[in-house]
C-alpha positions in Angstrom: 81.2 13.7 133.7 84.6 14.1 132.0 85.3 15.0 128.4 85.9 11.5 127.2 82.6 10.3 128.7 80.7 13.1 127.1 82.3 12.5 123.8 81.3 8.9 123.9 77.8 9.8 124.7 77.7 12.2 121.8 79.3 9.6 119.5 76.6 7.1 120.2 73.8 9.6 119.6 75.2 10.9 116.4 75.9 7.4 115.0 72.3 6.4 115.8 71.2 9.6 114.0 73.1 8.4 110.9 75.6 11.2 110.9 78.7 10.6 108.8 81.9 9.3 110.4 83.6 12.5 109.6 81.0 14.6 111.4 81.0 12.3 114.4 84.8 12.7 114.8 84.7 16.5 114.4 81.9 16.9 116.9 83.4 14.6 119.5 86.8 16.2 119.2 85.3 19.7 119.9 83.6 18.3 123.1 86.9 17.0 124.4 88.5 20.4 123.7 85.8 22.2 125.6 86.2 19.8 128.5 90.0 20.4 128.5 89.5 24.1 128.5 87.4 23.9 131.7 89.4 21.0 133.1 88.5 21.8 136.7 84.7 21.6 136.0 82.7 18.5 134.9 81.5 19.2 131.4 77.9 18.5 132.3 77.9 21.4 134.8 78.9 23.9 132.2 76.4 26.5 130.9 75.9 29.1 128.3 78.5 31.4 129.8 81.3 28.9 129.5 80.3 27.8 126.0 80.3 31.5 124.9 83.7 32.1 126.6 85.2 29.1 124.8 84.0 30.2 121.4 85.2 33.7 122.0 88.6 32.3 122.9 88.7 30.3 119.7 87.8 33.4 117.6 89.7 36.3 119.2 92.8 34.6 120.7 93.4 31.6 118.6 92.0 33.1 115.4 90.3 29.8 114.4 88.6 29.8 111.1 84.8 30.7 111.2 83.9 27.4 109.6 85.6 25.5 112.4 84.0 27.6 115.1 80.7 26.9 113.5 81.3 23.2 113.8 82.2 23.6 117.5 79.0 25.7 117.9 76.8 22.9 116.5 78.5 20.1 118.4 77.9 21.9 121.7 74.3 22.7 120.8 73.7 19.0 120.0 75.3 17.9 123.3 73.8 20.4 125.7 70.3 20.8 124.1 69.5 17.7 122.2 71.1 15.1 124.5 71.0 16.9 127.9 67.9 19.1 127.3 69.5 22.1 128.9 67.7 24.5 126.5 70.7 26.9 126.3 70.0 29.9 124.1 72.7 29.3 121.5 71.1 31.8 119.1 72.1 34.6 121.4 75.8 33.5 121.2 77.8 35.6 118.8 80.1 33.8 116.5 82.1 35.0 113.4 80.4 34.9 110.0 81.6 32.1 107.9 83.4 33.1 104.8 82.0 31.3 101.8 84.2 30.7 98.8 83.4 32.0 95.4 82.6 28.6 93.8 82.6 27.7 90.1 79.1 27.6 88.5 78.4 25.4 85.5 76.7 27.0 82.5 73.5 25.5 81.1 75.5 24.1 78.1 78.0 22.5 80.4 75.3 20.7 82.4 73.7 19.4 79.2 77.1 18.3 77.9 77.9 16.4 81.1 74.5 14.6 81.0 74.6 13.9 77.3 78.1 12.4 77.4 77.4 10.1 80.4 76.7 6.8 78.7 76.1 4.5 81.6 72.4 4.9 82.5 72.9 4.6 86.2 75.5 7.3 86.2 73.4 9.5 83.8 70.5 9.2 86.2 72.7 10.0 89.3 74.0 13.2 87.8 70.6 14.2 86.2 68.6 13.7 89.4 71.1 15.6 91.6 71.1 18.6 89.3 67.4 18.6 88.4 66.3 18.7 92.1 69.2 20.5 93.7 70.3 17.5 95.8 73.4 17.2 98.1 75.7 14.2 97.6 74.3 12.5 100.7 70.7 13.2 99.6 71.4 11.6 96.2 73.0 8.4 97.4 70.4 7.9 100.1 67.4 8.0 97.7 65.2 5.0 98.2 62.9 3.6 95.5 60.0 4.6 97.6 61.2 8.2 97.5 60.5 8.4 93.7 56.8 9.1 93.3 56.1 8.9 89.5 52.4 9.3 90.0 52.8 12.8 91.6 56.1 13.6 89.8 57.9 14.4 93.0 61.1 13.2 94.8 61.0 12.9 98.6 64.1 14.2 100.2 64.7 12.9 103.7 66.8 14.0 106.7 69.3 11.9 108.6 66.5 10.3 110.6 64.5 9.3 107.5 61.9 12.1 107.8 60.7 13.8 104.6 62.1 17.4 104.9 61.0 18.5 101.4 59.7 17.4 98.1 61.4 18.2 94.8 60.0 18.1 91.3 60.7 14.9 89.4 61.8 16.1 86.0 60.1 14.4 83.0 63.6 13.9 81.5 64.8 12.2 84.7 61.6 10.1 84.9 62.4 8.5 81.5 66.0 7.7 82.6 64.7 6.3 85.9 62.4 3.9 84.0 65.4 2.6 82.0 67.5 2.4 85.1 64.9 0.2 86.8 64.9 -2.2 83.9 68.7 -2.5 83.6 69.6 -2.5 87.3 66.6 -3.8 89.2 67.6 -2.2 92.5 66.1 -3.6 95.7 65.9 -0.8 98.2 68.0 2.2 97.2 68.0 3.9 93.8 71.8 3.6 93.5 73.1 0.3 94.5 76.2 -1.7 93.7 75.7 -4.6 91.3 78.2 -6.7 93.1 77.3 -6.1 96.8 73.7 -4.9 96.5 74.5 -2.1 98.9 73.9 1.6 98.3 76.6 3.6 96.7 79.0 5.3 99.2 80.1 9.0 99.1 83.4 8.2 97.4 81.8 6.2 94.6 79.1 8.9 93.9 81.7 11.7 94.0 84.0 9.9 91.6 81.3 9.3 89.0 80.8 13.1 88.7 84.4 14.0 88.8 85.4 11.4 86.2 82.8 12.6 83.8 83.8 16.2 84.1 87.5 15.3 83.7 86.8 13.3 80.6 85.0 16.2 79.0 87.9 18.5 79.7 85.9 20.9 81.8 88.4 22.8 83.9 86.1 23.9 86.7 86.1 22.3 90.1 82.9 20.4 90.0 81.3 18.6 93.0 77.7 17.9 93.9 77.7 21.3 95.7 78.5 22.7 92.3 75.5 21.0 90.8 73.3 22.4 93.6 74.8 25.9 93.2 74.2 25.7 89.4 70.7 24.5 89.9 69.8 27.5 92.0 71.5 30.0 89.7 70.0 28.5 86.6 66.5 28.7 88.0 67.2 32.4 88.8 68.5 33.0 85.2 65.4 31.3 83.8 63.1 33.6 85.8 62.6 31.9 89.1 63.1 34.4 92.0 65.9 33.3 94.4 63.8 33.5 97.5 61.4 31.0 96.1 64.0 28.5 95.2 65.8 28.8 98.5 62.6 28.5 100.4 61.8 25.2 98.6 65.3 24.0 99.5 64.7 24.9 103.2 67.5 27.5 102.9 65.5 30.4 104.4 68.3 32.3 106.1 69.3 35.8 105.1 72.8 34.5 104.8 71.8 32.1 102.0 69.9 34.8 100.1 72.9 37.2 100.3 75.3 34.5 99.2 73.3 33.3 96.2 72.4 36.9 95.2 76.2 37.6 95.0 76.7 34.5 92.9 73.9 35.5 90.5 75.1 39.1 90.2 78.9 38.5 90.0 78.8 38.5 86.1 76.6 41.6 85.9 78.4 44.9 85.2 77.5 47.7 87.5 76.1 50.0 84.8 73.7 52.8 85.4 70.2 52.4 84.0 66.8 54.0 84.1 64.2 52.3 86.2 61.6 53.1 83.5 63.5 51.0 81.0 63.6 48.1 83.4 59.9 48.4 84.1 58.9 48.4 80.4 61.3 45.6 79.7 59.9 43.5 82.5 56.4 44.1 81.2 57.4 43.0 77.8 59.1 39.9 79.1 56.1 38.7 81.1 55.0 35.8 78.9 53.9 32.2 79.6 56.9 30.5 77.9 57.4 27.2 79.8 61.2 27.5 80.0 61.6 24.3 82.1 59.5 22.3 79.6 61.8 23.6 76.7 64.9 23.0 78.7 63.9 19.3 79.4 63.1 18.8 75.8 66.6 20.1 74.8 68.3 17.6 77.1 66.4 14.7 75.6 67.3 15.4 72.0 70.1 13.3 70.5 70.7 15.3 67.2 73.2 18.0 67.9 71.9 20.4 65.2 68.4 20.2 66.5 69.6 20.6 70.0 71.7 23.7 69.2 68.8 25.4 67.5 66.6 24.8 70.5 69.3 26.1 72.8 69.3 29.3 70.8 65.5 29.4 71.0 65.7 29.1 74.8 68.3 31.9 75.0 66.2 34.1 72.8 63.0 33.4 74.7 64.6 34.0 78.0 65.9 37.4 76.8 62.4 38.3 75.4 63.4 38.0 71.7 60.3 36.1 70.8 60.6 36.4 67.0 64.1 35.0 67.0 63.1 32.3 69.4 60.3 31.1 67.1 62.6 31.0 64.1 65.2 28.9 65.9 62.6 26.6 67.3 61.1 26.1 63.8 64.5 25.3 62.4 65.0 22.6 65.0 61.5 21.2 64.1 62.2 21.1 60.4 65.5 19.3 60.9 63.7 16.7 63.0 61.0 16.2 60.3 63.6 15.9 57.5 65.4 13.2 59.4 62.1 11.3 60.1 60.9 11.5 56.5 64.4 10.5 55.1 64.3 7.3 57.2 61.3 6.1 55.1 63.8 5.8 52.2 64.3 8.0 49.1 61.7 6.1 47.0 58.8 6.6 49.4 59.9 10.1 50.3 60.1 11.3 46.6 56.8 9.6 45.8 55.2 11.6 48.7 56.8 14.8 47.4 55.9 14.3 43.7 52.3 13.5 44.6 51.8 17.1 45.7 54.4 18.8 43.5 55.7 17.4 40.2 58.4 20.1 40.1 59.8 19.1 43.5 63.5 18.3 43.4 64.4 14.7 43.9 65.9 14.0 47.3 68.9 11.7 47.0 70.7 12.7 50.2 69.7 14.6 53.3 71.3 17.8 52.1 68.8 17.9 49.2 66.1 19.0 51.6 67.5 22.5 51.3 65.6 22.7 48.0 62.3 21.5 49.4 59.9 24.1 50.8 58.9 23.7 54.4 55.2 23.7 53.4 55.8 20.8 51.0 57.7 18.9 53.6 54.8 19.1 56.0 52.5 17.6 53.4 55.0 14.8 52.7 55.3 14.2 56.5 51.5 13.6 56.6 51.7 11.4 53.6 54.4 9.3 55.2 52.4 9.0 58.5 54.8 11.1 60.6 52.0 13.6 61.4 48.2 13.4 61.0 46.1 16.0 59.3 45.3 17.9 62.5 49.0 18.1 63.4 49.9 19.1 59.9 47.4 21.9 60.0 48.8 23.1 63.3 52.3 23.0 62.0 51.2 25.1 59.0 50.0 27.7 61.4 53.4 27.6 63.1 55.1 28.0 59.7 52.9 31.0 59.0 54.0 32.6 62.3 57.6 31.7 61.6 57.5 33.4 58.2 56.0 36.6 59.7 58.8 36.6 62.2 61.5 36.0 59.5 60.4 38.8 57.1 61.2 42.4 57.7 58.2 44.3 59.0 56.4 45.5 62.1 55.0 42.1 63.1 55.7 41.3 66.7 54.2 38.0 68.1 52.3 38.3 71.3 53.6 36.3 74.2 50.7 33.9 74.1 51.3 33.3 70.4 55.0 32.6 71.0 54.2 30.2 73.8 51.6 28.4 71.6 54.1 27.9 68.7 56.8 26.5 71.0 54.3 24.1 72.8 52.9 22.9 69.4 56.4 22.2 68.0 57.4 20.3 71.1 54.2 18.2 71.4 53.9 17.4 67.7 57.5 17.1 66.5 59.8 16.4 69.5 57.6 14.3 71.8 57.0 11.5 69.2 
């Protein structure tokens, strides 16, 4: 068999396996080059010795880039082992290490900013679901409606042959956007389909959606779907999820991946000496059941900028172990939320509720007048106006008591369980309504 015949055989197999046109062309080109290198021998008679000789020639004599040699390696493995079942030991073949770039990583704030400022629901869902589950571009555009399991809160990620290769968490925030998307778009098969053609989005369309949003926001970083995936892994690590767990869930179990992401995680950390005892004690103090993911999802879903900013500060403080400060910032966000809700009842109803329990309460004419209303009185008025019931009001009063202890000078230090309880109560009572 000559090179062109082998390349055509490979092309048909890859096309059937739903490989991209770009991958098909790269792989078939390498097969032709291998055949040309050993032009006196039919390509189907070549073995591991010849393949290794050719790869060595590419590396040491032609100085071909490691990434290109890696493409050649995989094309030969597919041809010889997958199609021809030769069972060559490709893993024993030495090839140069790929040099990975030092990519841009988005901050948590930048991710929130991108999602918040994406107005079109379909596009908001596309970016949110890719980041929230660490999806590649192809994995995102190939999502079928049947892959979104809202009952189990999981997303099924499939390989090129349609087999489920892993399951990712379906974020609560994403689930809400997905429900809106289904009502607006009514897709038939794929999650992301064109309104005009009914076909799934292509790579170019999906890529442009993200790039256009980043450009409109003035973010100078080079952002692709790879960037979202990198950021997803790094953010999980920053929020306390060990790298090896995240990489294992993504089926990225190689030592190479662990080293690469470890370097990304550590590149902003200064190499300063420290005592291991301090780290051990700090680690012990930071072990608390704060549900960071829950708080982070709540932040993304909040429209009011001031409330959102306070909760971002709370998340930062909780992550760093500053539980007192985290409680204070979270309480400030909750109070802003309750003020806005009560104010929407109108000043007459609001002032009647305030005067019922405190004749000396200052009359609220504009939202800024709440600065003169005690938080304890606002909670009572919120119950009077039906924003919270008695049990919820009592729970919020307990949270206020903890907040006051944290805000006043003294030796009070909330236990981790108490801090987690306050945060959870505020989210469930105030922000989830």
